N, CA, C and O of each residue as an XYZ file, in Angstrom:
408
protein
N      12.770     -3.933      2.479
C      11.622     -3.229      3.294
C      12.243     -2.483      4.416
O      13.331     -2.913      4.798
N      11.674     -1.288      5.101
C      12.271     -0.581      5.904
C      12.673     -1.480      7.068
O      12.301     -2.653      7.074
N      13.400     -0.989      8.031
C      14.038     -1.519      9.027
C      13.178     -2.478      9.849
O      12.227     -1.804     10.244
N      13.110     -3.215     10.111
C      12.249     -4.006     10.739
C      12.172     -3.629     12.441
O      11.326     -4.141     13.174
N      12.880     -2.956     12.768
C      12.888     -2.366     14.255
C      12.620     -1.153     14.238
O      12.619     -0.582     15.329
N      12.335     -0.435     13.121
C      11.935      1.171     13.404
C      10.527      1.375     13.814
O       9.732      0.501     13.468
N      10.135      2.273     14.418
C       8.883      2.468     15.015
C       7.855      2.451     13.615
O       8.417      2.507     12.521
N       6.764      2.395     13.654
C       5.620      2.114     13.178
C       5.885      3.499     11.997
O       6.237      3.577     10.820
N       5.571      4.270     12.856
C       5.844      5.953     11.998
C       7.150      6.257     11.069
O       7.199      6.975     10.071
N       8.137      5.546     11.647
C       9.244      5.502     10.730
C       9.442      4.221      9.500
O      10.176      4.416      8.531
N       8.878      3.242      9.643
C       8.336      2.405      8.617
C       7.731      3.036      7.683
O       8.184      2.955      6.541
N       6.304      3.988      8.012
C       5.468      4.112      6.984
C       6.218      5.127      6.317
O       6.193      5.084      5.087
N       7.048      6.261      7.006
C       7.667      7.198      6.329
C       8.681      6.431      5.116
O       8.589      6.682      3.914
N       9.610      5.492      5.696
C      10.551      5.029      4.684
C       9.633      4.217      3.588
O      10.085      4.113      2.448
N       8.540      3.724      3.857
C       8.169      2.931      2.825
C       7.579      4.004      1.744
O       7.525      3.759      0.539
N       7.033      5.533      2.489
C       6.600      5.999      1.339
C       7.269      6.843      0.405
O       6.829      7.407     -0.596
N       8.774      6.827      1.068
C       9.733      7.341      0.315
C      10.367      6.445     -0.774
O      11.038      6.868     -1.716
N      10.075      5.184     -0.531
C      10.702      4.239     -1.478
C      10.047      4.036     -2.783
O       8.824      4.142     -2.869
N      10.848      3.723     -3.902
C      10.284      3.487     -5.146
C       9.544      1.899     -5.198
O       9.975      0.869     -4.680
N       8.417      2.070     -5.923
C       7.693      0.708     -5.907
C       8.756     -0.438     -6.490
O       8.301     -1.581     -6.538
N       9.750     -0.297     -6.814
C      10.672     -1.513     -7.168
C      11.126     -2.121     -6.027
O      11.581     -3.264     -6.093
N      11.083     -1.655     -5.219
C      11.563     -1.870     -3.946
C      10.855     -2.900     -3.115
O      11.277     -3.372     -2.059
N       9.653     -3.211     -3.758
C       8.819     -3.872     -3.194
C       7.910     -4.997     -4.105
O       6.742     -5.334     -3.905
N       8.582     -5.333     -4.874
C       8.215     -6.518     -5.777
C       7.939     -7.781     -4.883
O       8.628     -8.082     -3.908
N       6.852     -8.480     -5.332
C       6.380     -9.533     -4.662
C       5.227     -8.928     -3.511
O       4.487     -9.737     -2.951
N       5.146     -7.696     -3.253
C       4.155     -7.239     -2.370
C       2.765     -6.811     -3.095
O       2.591     -6.720     -4.310
N       1.709     -6.543     -1.947
C       0.566     -6.149     -2.584
C       0.307     -4.403     -2.005
O       0.826     -3.954     -0.983
N      -0.603     -3.623     -2.932
C      -0.868     -2.585     -2.436
C      -2.458     -2.464     -1.890
O      -3.128     -2.047     -2.835
N      -3.328     -2.687     -0.661
C      -4.501     -2.215     -0.359
C      -5.080     -1.018     -0.137
O      -4.906     -0.528      0.979
N      -5.774     -0.384     -0.983
C      -6.260      0.690     -1.063
C      -8.055      0.862     -1.249
O      -8.735      0.276     -2.092
N      -8.547      1.835     -0.201
C      -9.788      1.933      0.023
C     -10.115      3.704      0.248
O      -9.623      4.465      1.081
N     -11.117      3.982     -0.822
C     -11.682      5.448     -0.850
C     -12.494      5.780      0.399
O     -12.741      6.955      0.674
N     -12.869      4.879      1.076
C     -13.624      4.918      2.415
C     -14.759      5.743      1.808
O     -15.065      6.587      2.650
N     -15.475      5.861      0.776
C     -16.716      6.532      0.464
C     -17.809      5.861      0.643
O     -17.900      4.783      0.055
N     -18.857      6.292      1.449
C     -20.247      5.493      1.531
C     -20.873      4.996      0.128
O     -21.154      5.758     -0.798
N     -21.055      3.516      0.119
C     -21.737      2.903     -0.964
C     -20.722      2.960     -2.063
O     -21.094      2.945     -3.236
N     -19.485      3.024     -1.744
C     -18.345      2.763     -3.251
C     -17.971      1.177     -2.676
O     -18.322      0.640     -1.626
N     -17.070      0.624     -3.860
C     -16.635     -0.545     -3.790
C     -15.845     -1.370     -2.709
O     -15.687     -2.590     -2.758
N     -15.336     -0.470     -1.650
C     -14.574     -1.077     -0.627
C     -13.140     -1.065     -1.201
O     -12.722     -0.345     -2.108
N     -12.312     -2.219     -0.333
C     -11.063     -2.275     -0.488
C     -10.824     -3.287     -1.708
O     -11.356     -4.369     -1.953
N      -9.688     -2.451     -2.494
C      -9.398     -3.417     -3.753
C      -7.338     -3.442     -3.901
O      -6.526     -2.521     -3.814
N      -7.201     -4.564     -4.086
C      -5.684     -4.949     -3.679
C      -5.058     -5.047     -5.021
O      -5.628     -5.510     -6.009
N      -3.927     -4.611     -4.993
C      -3.193     -4.313     -6.390
C      -1.769     -5.183     -6.141
O      -1.326     -5.137     -4.993
N      -1.191     -5.795     -6.913
C       0.271     -6.010     -6.963
C       1.020     -5.021     -7.535
O       0.909     -4.277     -8.510
N       2.074     -5.281     -6.374
C       3.151     -3.712     -6.427
C       3.662     -3.688     -8.195
O       3.664     -2.663     -8.877
N       4.092     -5.142     -8.716
C       4.508     -5.023     -9.921
C       3.448     -4.659    -10.841
O       3.911     -4.061    -11.812
N       2.405     -4.781    -10.874
C       1.296     -4.024    -11.880
C       1.220     -2.791    -11.826
O       0.949     -2.170    -12.855
N       1.483     -1.995    -10.379
C       1.535     -0.722    -10.192
C       2.762     -0.037    -10.711
O       2.963      1.095    -11.150
N       3.519     -1.094    -10.516
C       5.342     -0.419    -11.255
C       5.083     -0.287    -12.866
O       5.592      0.615    -13.531
N       4.147     -1.395    -13.465
C       4.355     -1.114    -14.980
C       3.371      0.074    -15.249
O       3.579      0.634    -16.325
N       2.477      0.511    -14.594
C       1.789      1.948    -14.807
C       2.456      2.932    -14.346
O       2.707      3.726    -15.252
N       2.978      3.339    -13.069
C       3.786      4.191    -12.655
C       4.963      4.058    -12.383
O       5.379      4.063    -11.224
N       5.750      3.907    -13.492
C       7.254      3.560    -13.197
C       8.034      4.584    -12.917
O       8.085      5.729    -13.366
N       8.655      3.998    -12.088
C      10.009      5.026    -11.145
C       9.504      5.897    -10.480
O      10.208      6.893    -10.312
N       7.995      5.891     -9.786
C       7.558      6.436     -8.840
C       7.660      5.964     -7.374
O       7.601      4.767     -7.092
N       7.792      6.796     -6.580
C       7.757      6.302     -5.064
C       6.067      5.823     -4.572
O       5.130      6.377     -5.147
N       5.815      4.873     -3.590
C       4.868      4.564     -3.218
C       4.057      5.856     -2.835
O       3.044      6.102     -3.489
N       4.374      6.553     -1.989
C       3.629      7.855     -1.434
C       3.069      8.556     -2.802
O       1.891      8.911     -2.856
N       3.848      8.717     -3.767
C       3.475      9.381     -5.018
C       2.502      8.633     -5.739
O       1.662      9.238     -6.407
N       2.513      7.509     -5.690
C       1.469      6.509     -6.170
C      -0.069      6.929     -5.639
O      -1.041      7.444     -6.191
N       0.186      6.489     -4.406
C      -1.106      6.934     -3.503
C      -1.620      8.037     -3.827
O      -2.807      8.141     -4.137
N      -0.790      9.015     -3.800
C      -1.342     10.855     -4.508
C      -2.041     10.353     -5.624
O      -3.243     10.549     -5.446
N      -1.844      9.863     -6.562
C      -2.087      9.731     -7.880
C      -3.621      9.050     -8.314
O      -4.567      9.413     -9.012
N      -3.297      7.895     -7.511
C      -4.068      6.667     -7.345
C      -5.729      7.397     -7.291
O      -5.975      8.306     -6.498
N      -6.749      6.861     -8.222
C      -8.521      7.509     -7.828
C      -9.053      6.311     -7.849
O      -8.618      5.413     -8.571
N     -10.163      6.166     -6.964
C     -11.106      5.094     -7.212
C     -11.596      4.676     -8.546
O     -11.731      5.440     -9.502
N     -11.908      3.126     -8.540
C     -12.471      2.850     -9.883
C     -13.828      2.935     -9.791
O     -14.411      2.829    -10.870
N     -14.576      3.111     -8.722
C     -16.012      3.224     -8.605
C     -16.437      4.677     -8.884
O     -17.174      5.035     -9.803
N     -15.809      5.532     -7.869
C     -16.140      6.921     -7.803
C     -15.419      8.270     -8.116
O     -15.786      9.441     -8.220
N     -14.026      7.483     -8.242
C     -13.250      8.488     -8.861
C     -12.424      9.296     -7.376
O     -11.504     10.103     -7.505
N     -12.860      8.964     -6.351
C     -12.224      9.426     -5.495
C     -10.673      9.299     -5.192
O      -9.883      8.582     -5.807
N     -10.398     10.117     -4.148
C      -8.809      9.649     -3.668
C      -8.622      8.589     -2.456
O      -9.481      8.501     -1.578
N      -7.594      7.886     -2.455
C      -6.963      7.168     -1.615
C      -7.305      7.692     -0.223
O      -6.796      8.732      0.197
N      -8.196      6.946      0.512
C      -8.513      7.449      1.927
C      -7.942      6.422      2.849
O      -7.877      6.790      4.022
N      -7.536      5.280      2.600
C      -6.769      4.364      3.549
C      -5.947      3.394      2.522
O      -6.444      2.950      1.487
N      -4.548      3.118      2.987
C      -3.916      2.313      2.050
C      -2.881      1.561      3.159
O      -2.400      1.990      4.208
N      -2.750      0.320      2.513
C      -1.830     -0.633      3.321
C      -0.692     -1.512      2.367
O      -1.080     -2.058      1.334
N       0.579     -1.589      2.753
C       1.417     -2.432      2.145
C       1.395     -3.719      2.566
O       1.611     -3.922      3.761
N       1.153     -4.749      1.752
C       0.346     -6.318      2.160
C       1.704     -7.043      1.843
O       2.089     -6.888      0.684
N       2.575     -7.882      2.744
C       3.282     -8.749      2.184
C       2.641    -10.219      1.817
O       1.789    -10.709      2.559
N       3.022    -10.786      0.826
C       2.132    -11.975      0.384
C       2.309    -13.021      1.437
O       2.982    -12.736      2.427
N       1.760    -14.227      1.315
C       1.932    -15.274      2.191
C       3.067    -16.113      1.666
O       3.153    -16.281      0.450
N       3.918    -16.635      2.460
C       4.733    -17.439      1.760
C       4.010    -18.912      1.785
O       3.409    -19.537      2.659
N       4.411    -19.219      0.172
C       3.718    -20.876     -0.112
C       4.201    -21.703      1.089
O       5.364    -21.589      1.475
N       3.415    -22.455      1.630
C       4.151    -23.697      2.540
C       4.464    -23.325      3.729
O       4.566    -24.095      4.684
N       4.681    -21.816      3.767
C       4.950    -21.142      5.699
C       3.496    -20.944      6.178
O       2.495    -20.626      5.536
N       3.649    -21.200      7.391
C       2.361    -20.848      8.289
C       2.379    -19.375      8.647
O       2.140    -18.975      9.786
N       2.646    -18.655      7.711
C       2.819    -16.938      8.126
C       1.587    -16.270      7.713
O       0.980    -16.811      6.788
N       1.131    -15.281      8.177
C      -0.055    -14.821      7.612
C       0.545    -13.646      7.090
O       1.674    -13.205      7.304
N      -0.505    -13.130      6.265
C       0.088    -11.803      5.295
C       0.303    -10.717      6.551
O      -0.416    -10.773      7.548
N       1.435     -9.657      6.392
C       1.308     -8.843      7.288
C       0.769     -7.665      6.338
O       0.906     -7.724      5.117
N       0.050     -6.426      7.090
C      -0.224     -5.276      6.559
C       0.168     -4.267      7.499
O      -0.004     -4.347      8.716
N       0.884     -2.989      6.673
C       1.538     -1.943      7.225
C       0.933     -1.096      6.964
O       0.890     -0.914      5.747
N       0.225     -0.210      7.712
C      -0.741      0.998      7.411
C       0.059      2.174      6.701
O       1.014      2.645      7.320
N      -0.226      2.634      5.572
C       0.423      3.825      4.981
C      -0.532      5.062      5.246
O      -0.094      6.115      5.709
N      -1.572      4.910      4.994
C      -2.558      6.002      5.038
C      -4.058      5.536      5.671
O      -4.505      4.404      5.487
N      -4.713      6.496      6.384
C      -5.890      5.868      6.754
C      -5.869      6.252      8.443
O      -4.923      6.757      9.048
N      -7.079      5.890      8.953
C      -7.179      5.957     10.418
C      -5.962      4.955     11.263
O      -5.418      5.283     12.318
N      -5.749      3.864     10.613
C      -4.684      2.811     11.178
C      -3.559      3.538     11.162
O      -2.966      3.375     12.228
N      -2.871      4.425     10.281
C      -1.627      5.164      9.830
C      -1.396      6.291     11.162
O      -0.292      6.570     11.630
N      -2.663      6.829     11.616
C      -2.416      7.816     12.555
C      -2.259      7.571     14.034
O      -2.024      8.382     14.930
N      -2.506      5.803     14.105
C      -2.600      5.614     15.830
C      -1.056      5.482     16.201
O      -0.715      5.329     17.374
């Protein structure tokens, strides 16, 4: 993953430019942010890699469409999975949307 001591913007830029294969074991949560749509959906990066072979995280987010309304990704997060037996909460890194602009 991107350098832990990088700024939030630096981490976001590094993640978006990285290939999906670099984030095996992680998840991507996306939301089209459309009124009345299904809301946030989470995908295992390994499943996305099977469909979007060899592409960067940023390119995948550009290509993805909402299953409910067909809209583009309005907000997205890279989510670390909780380690079994550890008392660590999942961490979310904002990649797109309002949180990514802060």
